[in-house]
C-alpha atoms as one frame of an Amber mdcrd trajectory, in Angstrom:
protein
  20.560 -22.179 -25.947  19.555 -25.607 -24.408  16.264 -25.990 -22.960  15.280
 -29.183 -21.112  12.338 -30.644 -19.118  13.232 -33.020 -16.567  11.456 -34.766
 -13.664  13.749 -34.862 -10.583  13.000 -37.340  -7.661  12.834 -35.618  -4.190
  11.918 -37.262  -0.813   8.490 -35.878  -1.306   7.741 -36.887  -5.124   8.744
 -36.137  -8.521   9.546 -32.309  -9.174   9.228 -31.347 -12.679  11.939 -28.639
 -13.539  12.842 -26.649 -16.436  16.570 -26.425 -17.350  18.286 -23.746 -19.609
  22.142 -23.271 -20.288  24.117 -22.379 -23.321  24.964 -24.762 -26.252  28.939
 -23.867 -26.171  31.472 -22.996 -23.548  30.458 -24.983 -20.732  30.084 -26.442
 -17.979  28.260 -23.693 -16.642  27.561 -22.569 -13.074  24.498 -23.619 -11.504
  21.631 -21.040 -10.658  18.605 -22.219  -8.860  15.743 -20.258 -10.039  12.882
 -20.450  -7.602   9.426 -19.616  -8.909   6.979 -16.958  -7.492   3.482 -17.495
  -6.370   1.612 -17.457  -9.920   3.723 -20.313 -10.809   5.806 -21.255 -13.907
   4.738 -19.750 -16.862   6.040 -18.221 -20.208   7.363 -14.994 -18.652   9.292
 -16.914 -16.116  10.629 -19.432 -18.525  11.860 -16.343 -20.630  13.595 -14.814
 -17.414  15.275 -17.920 -16.606  16.447 -18.042 -20.443  17.595 -14.652 -20.223
  19.840 -15.575 -17.269  21.248 -18.496 -18.828  22.416 -16.768 -21.785  24.718
 -14.867 -19.583  26.566 -18.152 -19.118  24.465 -19.944 -16.227  23.073 -23.451
 -16.010  19.705 -22.496 -14.781  17.087 -24.726 -13.176  13.614 -23.705 -12.600
  11.781 -26.100 -10.606   8.060 -26.389 -10.175   7.787 -26.173  -6.534   4.187
 -26.889  -5.969   4.827 -30.445  -7.073   3.751 -31.950  -3.588   0.327 -30.874
  -4.372  -0.093 -32.368  -7.871   1.264 -32.834 -11.312   2.855 -29.720 -13.084
   0.048 -27.202 -14.533   0.052 -23.433 -15.279  -2.184 -21.091 -13.271  -4.788
 -18.490 -14.723  -6.672 -15.792 -12.979  -9.570 -17.557 -12.182 -11.150 -17.579
  -8.540 -10.650 -21.286  -8.605  -6.829 -21.235  -9.711  -6.531 -18.128  -7.245
  -7.724 -20.728  -4.431  -5.496 -23.455  -5.711  -2.596 -21.571  -5.642  -3.053
 -20.280  -1.974  -3.320 -23.863  -0.929  -0.597 -25.030  -2.921   1.823 -22.246
  -1.438   1.570 -23.818   2.021   3.092 -27.199   0.428   6.618 -25.473   0.424
   8.336 -23.660   3.088  11.948 -22.841   4.450  12.813 -26.194   5.469  11.593
 -28.593   2.684  12.996 -26.284   0.114  16.550 -27.346   1.454  15.694 -30.835
   0.322  14.499 -29.790  -3.187  17.906 -27.811  -3.744  19.821 -30.968  -2.684
  17.706 -32.894  -5.430  18.139 -30.287  -7.761  21.921 -30.170  -7.471  22.273
 -33.889  -7.348  20.564 -33.986 -10.831  22.895 -31.270 -11.907  25.947 -33.096
 -11.054  24.930 -35.719 -13.619  24.843 -33.289 -16.462  28.172 -32.570 -18.067
  26.612 -28.962 -19.040  26.564 -28.010 -15.220  29.531 -26.961 -13.282  30.529
 -28.208 -10.119  31.334 -26.111  -7.137  29.522 -22.928  -5.861  25.961 -22.065
  -6.811  23.512 -19.270  -6.426  20.002 -19.319  -5.726  17.277 -16.221  -6.998
  13.634 -16.344  -5.575  10.876 -14.078  -6.593   7.697 -13.423  -4.108   7.185
 -16.422  -2.159  10.539 -17.824  -2.830  12.797 -14.715  -1.927  13.003 -15.961
   1.551  13.414 -19.512   0.406  16.310 -18.460  -1.469  17.931 -17.259   1.885
  16.778 -20.746   3.362  18.674 -22.475   0.808  21.710 -20.200   1.231  21.384
 -21.066   5.232  20.745 -24.794   4.685  23.489 -25.339   1.957  26.504 -22.952
   3.081  28.952 -25.090   1.463  27.422 -24.474  -2.021  25.542 -21.333  -2.198
  27.798 -18.396  -2.640  25.254 -15.967  -3.802  21.389 -15.747  -3.138  18.850
 -12.905  -4.205  15.406 -12.206  -3.068  13.107 -10.248  -5.238  10.235  -8.510
  -3.843  10.297 -11.556  -1.491   7.343 -12.484   0.961   7.211 -13.306   4.217
  11.005 -12.923   4.910  10.537 -12.426   8.691   8.087 -15.166  10.115   6.980
 -16.391  13.521   8.363 -19.945  12.953  11.631 -21.458  13.982  12.657 -21.852
  10.178  11.613 -18.158   9.346  14.430 -16.888   6.712  15.717 -14.283   9.374
  16.551 -16.781  11.973  19.987 -18.920  12.041  21.642 -16.761   9.353  24.949
 -16.955  11.078  25.268 -20.148   9.140  24.884 -18.260   5.786  28.364 -17.924
   4.071  26.623 -16.459   0.935  26.339 -12.871  -0.257  22.626 -11.674  -0.218
  20.879  -9.239  -2.171  17.170  -8.088  -1.401  14.963  -6.056  -3.504  12.601
  -4.727  -0.933   9.200  -2.916  -2.103   8.169   0.147   0.474   4.279  -0.916
   0.175   4.187  -4.623   0.172   1.822  -6.299   2.832   3.945  -9.689   2.572
   7.306  -8.032   3.785   6.015  -4.903   5.498   8.382  -2.018   6.388   9.142
  -2.971   9.940  10.568  -6.350   9.153  13.208  -4.685   7.208  15.181  -3.741
  10.300  14.894  -7.152  11.672  16.087  -8.936   8.840  19.314  -6.390   8.361
  19.841  -6.540  12.310  20.098 -10.318  12.093  22.314 -10.040   9.122  24.572
  -7.761  10.435  24.955  -9.399  13.876  25.835 -12.391  11.743  28.365 -10.901
   9.627  26.381 -11.539   6.743  27.723  -9.484   3.383  24.255  -8.063   1.925
  22.730  -5.026   0.087  18.858  -4.102   0.341  17.471  -1.636  -2.201  14.598
  -0.102  -0.797  12.005   0.643  -3.434   9.683   3.438  -3.214   8.146   3.680
  -6.899   7.413  -0.135  -7.221   5.189  -2.654  -5.866   5.303  -6.527  -5.110
   5.798  -8.053  -8.237   7.643  -5.588 -10.168  10.177  -7.994 -11.893   8.280
 -10.214 -14.044   6.809  -8.340 -17.259   3.076  -8.826 -18.433   1.319  -7.299
 -15.385   0.528  -4.108 -14.216   2.461  -4.563 -11.387   5.501  -4.786 -13.754
   7.927  -1.645 -13.202  10.741  -1.871 -16.044  13.506   0.379 -13.935  12.711
  -1.765 -10.676  13.247  -4.834 -12.908  16.259  -3.715 -14.672  17.879  -2.681
 -11.282  17.020  -6.164 -10.130  18.735  -7.794 -13.282  21.766  -5.479 -12.788
  22.048  -6.589  -8.980  21.652 -10.204  -9.895  24.253 -10.142 -12.544  26.679
  -8.347 -10.354  26.292 -10.575  -7.694  26.577 -13.978  -9.367  29.503 -12.851
 -11.478  31.380 -11.900  -8.223  30.951 -15.287  -6.788  30.281 -17.737  -9.532
């Protein structure tokens, strides 16, 4: 397994990105792996590496770069407040520029395959993955939102708006009790996708809570997490 750390220039600064891909049998299709609110940490790198072992060029960018250099966060009150402020620096609009910069870098790496790509987002990045699919319809063929937050917003760039531009197939792992994506927003998203003719699957999870996918916390739910792996692998296999 090849693991690299690169600094990618974007219109807003330098975005540290961790890249994982197999050493052999490349080039490999690109998957943008978008971090959750706790940020990039060992468990998320392990997940990116696990996905890469299946034959993908996985890019894990530090999306809080607009607010300062890369750092790992703990659970202190200070770190919690810092993360809350940094979450406001990335949104459904500027994530598209980030994705374009990531793909431009991938185009210079012989380990990355040109053509259709995938996007997977967790927590705050679930909607960002959808926004990347909307903003780059010629490139993104598959996108997944895993316990995504704020999928339906009261903003013009909300992930559920303008989905008729999407050509990708979408997957959503949606929790029953999730204050960041309450049940009443599910029919809003589903209705928008159905009217636009976007192929999609929504798993409605009643035994898991927000944050179920990454291991190492009390929110981790093995059954739900393994379901997300199954769904993501199937989605990417069909389209990449």
